[in-house]
N, C-alpha and C positions, 0 to 999 in steps of 0.2 A: 763859832768854833765847833768842830765836830770831834768825836773820839771813837776809838775802838779798843778792844782788848784782845790779847793773844797769849796763850800759854806756850812758853818756851820750855820744852821738856828737858833739854840738856844744853850744854855749851854749844854744840853744833847748831842748834836752832837759833841761838843768840847770834852766832856768826852769820848764819843765813839771813837773819833779819838785817844785820848791818850791810850785807852785800845787796839786799833788795832795796834798801833805802838809798844806797849809793847811786842807784839808777833812777831815783825819783826826785832827788833834791837838786836845786839850782842856785845860781848866784843870788845872794840876798837872804837865803834861808838861815835862820838861827835855830839850833836844836839844843834844848836844855835836857840834860841827862840827869835824872833824879833817882835816888835810891840809897840804901845803906851800903856800907863797905861790903864788897864782894857780891853785890846784887847783879852785876853784869854790865855796868856802865863802861868800864875800860875794855871789856871783851867786845862790846858792840862797837866802840870807837875804833879799836884796832882793826876789826873786820871791815868797817866802813872805809877806812883809809887805804887798806890793802886792796880792796875792790876798786876804789877810785884810781889807784895807781896801777892796777892790774899787775901787782907784784906781791906774791905770797910771802916773799922774804923781806918785805919792807920793814925796816926798823921803826918801831913806834914807841919811843921812850915816854914814860909817864911825865906829864908836865907839872907834877905836884910841886916841885921846887922852883921851876922856871916860870910857872903859871900859864905859859902859852908856848906851843910848838907849832910852827908853820910849815906847810907842805905845798910846793908848787906842782900841782897835779893837773889832770884834765880840767878840773875846776879847782882853783886854789882852796885849800882848807886850813883853817886855824883851829887848833885843838886847845881849848882852855880848861884848866883845872883850878877852880876858885876856892878850894878847901882852905888854903892858907891866905886868902885875900883879907887884908885888914879892914878895908873900907871900900864900898862900892865905887867911890870916886876914882879909885886906882884903875878901874877898867879902861878909862880913857888913855891912861899912860901906857897901857898894854897894847894900844892900837886896835881896839875892838871895832870902832866905827869904820876905820879904813879896811880892816879885814872883811867886814860884812859887806861893804860896798863892792869888793872885788871878788868875793867868793862865799864859802859856806863857813859858819862858825859852829863847832861842836863845843858845848859848855857843860862840863861836869860840875856838880854842886852849884847850880844856878841860884839856889836860895841865898847864897852869900852876896848876890848883887841884884836882888829882885827888882828894885826900883830903877836900875840902870840898864836892864836888858829890855829888848823890844816886847811890848805887851802881846803882840801877835805872833810870838815865836811858836815853834813846834816843841812839844814836850813829850819826852818818853819817861815814864815813871816805872821803875823796876821794883818788884817786891819778891821775896822768896816765897816759893810754894812747893812744898814737898822736896823732891830732888831737883826741881827745876825753878823757873822764874815766871812770873806773870808781868807783862808789860802793858801799860795803858798809854796809847798814843793819842795825843790831843793836838789839833792843828787848825789853822784858819781854813776856810772852805776850799780855796784854790790849792793849797798845799796838801790838804787832806785828800782831795781828788787825785793828785799825783801819787800819793802814798798808797791809796786804795787800789789804784791801777797797777802799781808794781806788785802788790800782794796778790792781785787777781792773776797776774802773769805767772807768779809762783804756783798758784793753784792749777792754772792751765797746764803748766809743765808737769806737775804731779799727775794730773789726769791723763797726760800723754805718756805716762810711764817713766818719767824722769824726775822723781821727787827730790833728788839730791844734786841736780844739775848745777853747775857753776855758771853764773850769768856775768857777762862783761859787756860794757858799752862798746858798740861798734861804730855807729854813726847816727847822725840826724841829717835832715836835709831842709831845703827851703820851705817844705810843707810841715804838717804836724806829724808826719811819720817818723818813727825811730826804729833802730835796729840794734839787736844784741847778738853777740856770739855766745852760743850755748855749748858748754863743754860737758859731755855726757860721761858719767862714771862707767868704768869697765873698758875703756879704750875705744869706744865707738867714735866715729868721725864727728867733729863738731857740727852743729847745725846753726841756723840763723833764726832768730825770733823777729818777726815783723810785727810791730806794734802800730796799728793804724785804726784808731777809733773812728767811728762814723763822723763825717764832716759836719760841723755845726753851721747852720745857715748864716749867711752874711747879709749885708744890707741889700734891699731890693733895688736893682738897677734898671730893669727893662722887662716889660710884659709880665710883671709879677714874679720875676725870677732873680736870683742872686748870681754872682759871677760863676760859681762852680757849675751851676745848671746851664747857664748860657754858653759856657765854654765846653760843656759836655765832659767835665773832668770827673774822675772817680770819687764817689762819696763814701765808699766802703771797700772792703777787700774782695767783694764778689768779682769785679772785673779782673783783678790780678789772678785769682784762681782760674777763671775762664781762659784768659789769654795764655797762662802758663800751660794749661792742658792742651790748648790748640797748638802752641809752638812745639811742645814735646812730641805730639802726635805727628807733626810734620818733620821731625828729625832734628830740630834745633835744640841747643843746650839752654833750656830755661830750668829754674829750680823745681825739683820734685817737692810736693807738699805732703808732709808727714802727719800733721795734725792741724785742725782749724776750728775756730770758733767765729763763725760769720757774724753773729750778733755783736760780740765784743770787739771784733776787728783784730783778732790774734791769729797768726799763722806760724807754724814751725816748718821751716823749709830747708832745702838742701843748701849747703855751703859750697858754692862754686869756686871758692878760693878768694884770694885778696890781691892777686897780681893783675894790674890793669894794662892799658895799651899805651901808657906814657912811661918815660924813664924816670930815674930818681930825681931829675931836675924838672920834671913836669913837662918835658918836651915829647912830642908824638914819636912813637916808634913806627916807622914807615910800614914795616911788614905787617904789623898788627892792625893798623888802619886799613891797609889794602885788603886783608882778609875780611875785615868788617864790611868794607864796601861790597865785596863779592857775596857775603852773606845777605846783604840787603837785596842784591840782584836776585838771588835764589828765592828769597821771601816774596818779593814783588812779582816774580814770574809765576808763582803758584796761585791757586784759586783762593779767593776771599771767602770768608764765612762770617755771617752776621749773627746767627743764633747759636749760643754755646751752652749746653746744659751743665749746670754746676752742682746741683743737688736736686732731690725730689721737689718738683714744683718750682725750682729756681732756674731760670734761663737768662743768661746775659746777652742782651742785644747790643752788639758793637755799634756805637753811634757814628753818625757821619760827621766828618770835619766840614761842616757846612758854612754857609754865609754868616749865620749868626755867630758861630764859634770863631771864625776868622776875624770878623769885625770887632767882637768884644775884646779879642786879644790885641788887635792893632790899636784899640782905643787907649791902651795903657801908655802908648807914646804921648798922646795928646793930653791925657788926663793926669799923668804923673811926671813924665820926663820933661815935657815942654814947660810947665810952670816952674819946675825946679831949675831948669836951664836958664831961663830968662827972667824969672821972678814975676811973671805975669801969666795968667791963664790964656788959653786960646780964645780968640774972638769967635762969635757965632759964624762969621763968614769963613774963618779958617777951618772950623769944624766941618762946616758944610762942604767945603772944597775937598778936605782931606777924605771924608767918608765917600764922597762921590768918586774920587779917584780909586778908592778901594773897591767900590761897587763895580767899576769897569774892569779892574784887574781880576776880580772874582768871576765876573762874567766870562772873561777870556779863559778861565780854568774849566769852563763847562765841557770842553773837549779833552781835558787832561786825563791821562791814564790814572785810574783809582784802584787802590787795593788797601790791605791792612797796613796802617802806620803804627809804628811803635811809639812815636811822638817825641821821645827824648832819647834818641839813639846817639849818645855821645859819651865821652870818656868816663864820666862817673858811673855809667850804667853798662859798661862793657868790660868783661873780665877775660884775661888771657890764661889759657890752660895749657902750658907747654908740654904736659905729659900726653896730650891728645893729638890727633891728626886731623888735617883738613879743616872744614868749617866747625868741627866739634871743639876746636881750640878756642872758639869765641863763646863765652858765656854771656847770657842776656838777662838783665834784671831791670826792675823799676819800669814796667811796661803797663801799669794799671790804667793809664790814660789813652790806651790804644784806640784808634778810630779807623774808619774807612775814608780815605781821601787821596789827594794827589800824591803819588809815590815819590815825587821829587822832594817832598817835605823831609822825609827821613834822610835822604841823601844830603840835603842842606844841613841837617842837624849834625851829621858826621863831618862833612867837608869843612863846615864853618863851626867847629866845636866851640861852644860857648865859654868853656873854661880853659881851652888850650889854643895857643897860637899856631895854626896850621899855615905854613908858608905857601905862597902861590904855586910853587913848583910841585909840592906834594898835593895840593888841592887839585891841580890839573891831572896828576897821576890817579888820584882817587876817582875823579869823574870819568876818566878814560877806562879805568878798571871796571867800574860799574857798567858803563855803556857796552864795553866789549863782552862782559858776561851776559848782559841782557840779550845782545844780538846772538850769542851762542844758544840761548834758550828759546828763541822764537822771534817773531816780527817785533821790531822796536823802532819807534820814530824818534831819532836822536834830536832832530831840530826842535820838535815840540817839547821834548823833555827838557832841553837846555833853557828854553823860554820859561817853562814851568818852574824849573830849578831857581832861576833868578827871582821869580815872583814869590816863591815860598821862602827863599832866603831873606828877602826883604820883609815879608810878613813876620817871620820868626824874630828877626833882629829888632823890628819895631816893638814887638812884644817884650823882648828881653830888656831893651833900654828902659821901658816903663817898669818892668819887674824889679830891676836893680834899685831904682829910686823908691818904689813902694816898699821893698824890704828894708831900706834904710829909714824912710820917713815914718812908715806906719808900724813896722814890726821891730824896729830897733836893731836891725842887722846890717850895719854899714859895710861889713867886710865884702859884700858882693859888688860894691861899687868899683872894686879893682878890675872888674871885667868890662867896664864901660868903654875904655879906649878900643879894646879888641872888638866889641860889639859894633862900634861905629866904623871901624876899618872894614869889617865884614859887610856892613850895610852899604857903604860906599861902593864896594865891589859889586854887590847885588844890583845896585842902581845903574850899572853901566849898560844893561840891556836896553834896547830902544823902547821896549814895551813899558819900561818903568820911567821914561823921561818925565811924564807929568808928576810923579811922586818925587823924583829928584828935584825938580824945579820948586815944588811946594816946600820941601825941606830947606832949600836955600832961602826962599822967601821968608819962611818962618824963623830963620836964624838957627836952625838945627845943624845945617851943614854950611861950610864956607862955599862961596861961589867959586867957580872954576877960575875966574879971572884973578881971584885973590890968592890962588895957590901958586 
């Protein structure tokens, strides 16, 4: 267990602490709130719940008489007040165990059920000190790290000139990154807080390197800063960066809005996808740049999407998807044949056009700005993994959107729009591009199939499995090009795809 103390000079500071911890806690956290009457327990709980709900007017009645009040929020929260609890055994009757398994439990007067509460809970002990309060926060190491991180973000915002900013959860993603919307006092436009701590090394997989290194993925925020600056200089709408702490992995960036390129039902809006395709054409027709200065002595060298990166990504299909699909790992012969096929496909990409790839240019990372005109209507985010590689990859990311079903007719329109724009901008080999597009689409979908299973099996995030049917529909289309016949036949033989005769 670790602990820290903070002086809360007034009620506003207690409310701020509640809001900060609402961004740090997760399902399974039990928080004991200890202190005398009027010490600040209820003020903290009320602020925590309103921040979790993102609703300043949320009614938060005291559970003194009901003993528990439940809230279905972004993360479910059960607010317990045990002051009138007759016996610790009554905690089971109040549904404590179920509430903790499904969400967060805030417990005022935890002393009343000391033996029945988790020993590894988080404890906030409030005491009066002058006109304010002092709080001592004690927590297990993992929870303490999350809490300390959230408090460090508060300090970062204060140092950036926004000590009283209101923080609200915006999103997380399949990585360790998290985002907050920061509301600034005085009517300034909201900003976005990007929380991306340095990546922790994983297991060594090959040549003394772990997956992040082999795939050339960003391990800190430096690539994001560099690519944002490059895109903005070239006239594209990437977020401006207002404050940064490169060591801690914290950025305060421009809020490009929240409207995306899909409709309320999650279906693609054709006009917005078409503009996105044209933007890629403009990006790929321009000059590539490898070295980008970020700060004194810090230069980001944009990595190549090379053979190592392509193959470590395609290995996800055979290492994660295949064993999950058929209950047996791949044989040595299957592995040898699979990677030999990819070696030949990657060899064929030697003549492919190469330029800056944004790498995940699909609906979650594309924003629509209806108040702008032309390509400025497209806002680009989440490009920290940008590389230099076959331009067809980005087009495959958009046309075969991993999270949105793009129907064949729209897919053809998008490819045609990209090709037409490229031809207007200079010499362009359409036949070679379409071959490369099928290869890159197959590579990306082999990766995604493995990622969905890895997120489920390793990371406890089964929700991504809903994308699997779409991923395989896209893969089957990618494999229709003659250059991919060997991979299609391998997938059929391995039991990943049904044979054509069975359809």
